[in-house]
N, C-alpha and C positions, 0 to 999 in steps of 0.2 A: 504494500500500500504506500502510495506517495504522500508525503506530508505537505500540507499547504504552508506557504511562508506566513509567518506571524507579522502582524502590523506593528511597527515600532512607532510609538507616539512621538518620539524625538525626531523621527524621520519625516514627520508631516511638515508641509510647507507653511511657515508662519504667516506669510502674506503672498498674494498672487504675484506672478512675475510681471515685469514692466512690458514685456512683449509676449505675444501669443504666436506659436508656430502656425504655419499654414495647415498642418494636419489637425491641430487643435481647433483652429478657426472653422475648418470644414466640419469637424465633429459638432461644434456649437450650432452650425447651420443645420446639420442633420437633426440634432436634438430638438431644435426649435420647430423644424418642419414636422417631425413626428408628433410633438405635442399639439401643434396647431391642427394637424389632420385628425388626431384623436378627439380633440374638442369638437371639431366640426362633425365628425361621424357620430359622436355621442348625442349631439343636438339633433341630428337627423333621425337617429334611431329612437330617441325619446319621443320625437313627434309622430313616430309610426306606432307607438305602443298605446294600448288602451288601459292597462292596469296602472293606476296611479302610483303604487309602490315601486313598480319597475321603472316608470317614468322618473320618479324622484331619484332612484339609485343611479340611473344612467346620467341624469342631469348633474348629480354630484360628481360623478367620474369626469364628466366633461368640464365642469368648473375647476376640478383639480388640475387637469391638463392645461386649461386656460391660465390658471395661476402660475404654473410652472413656466409656461411660455412667457408671460409678462415678467416674471422674476428674471429669467435669462436676458430678456430684452433690456430691463433696467440695468443689469450688471454690464451689459455690453455698451449701453449708451453713456453710462457714468463710470468710466474706468477709474481705479484708484489713482490718486494724484501722488507724485513722488514727494517724499518728505522735504520740507523746507529747512535748510540749514542756516 
């Protein structure tokens, strides 16, 4: 059996890097697309349901994806500023 590497809390990045690689930028774009599509699909499928409990559950899932999309957008629009010395 292969052991999974343990997460080292000291290895965590204390703050985001000043630059994002092209690969990371493309992944951000993909994540935003996935969340936006999931939110749109949830809204569509909720409109097709007749059971109010199912509609509510699907709408909650869609709202979660919408929040995730908006959170990523805010982070990308307001990058951290370099410290002033």
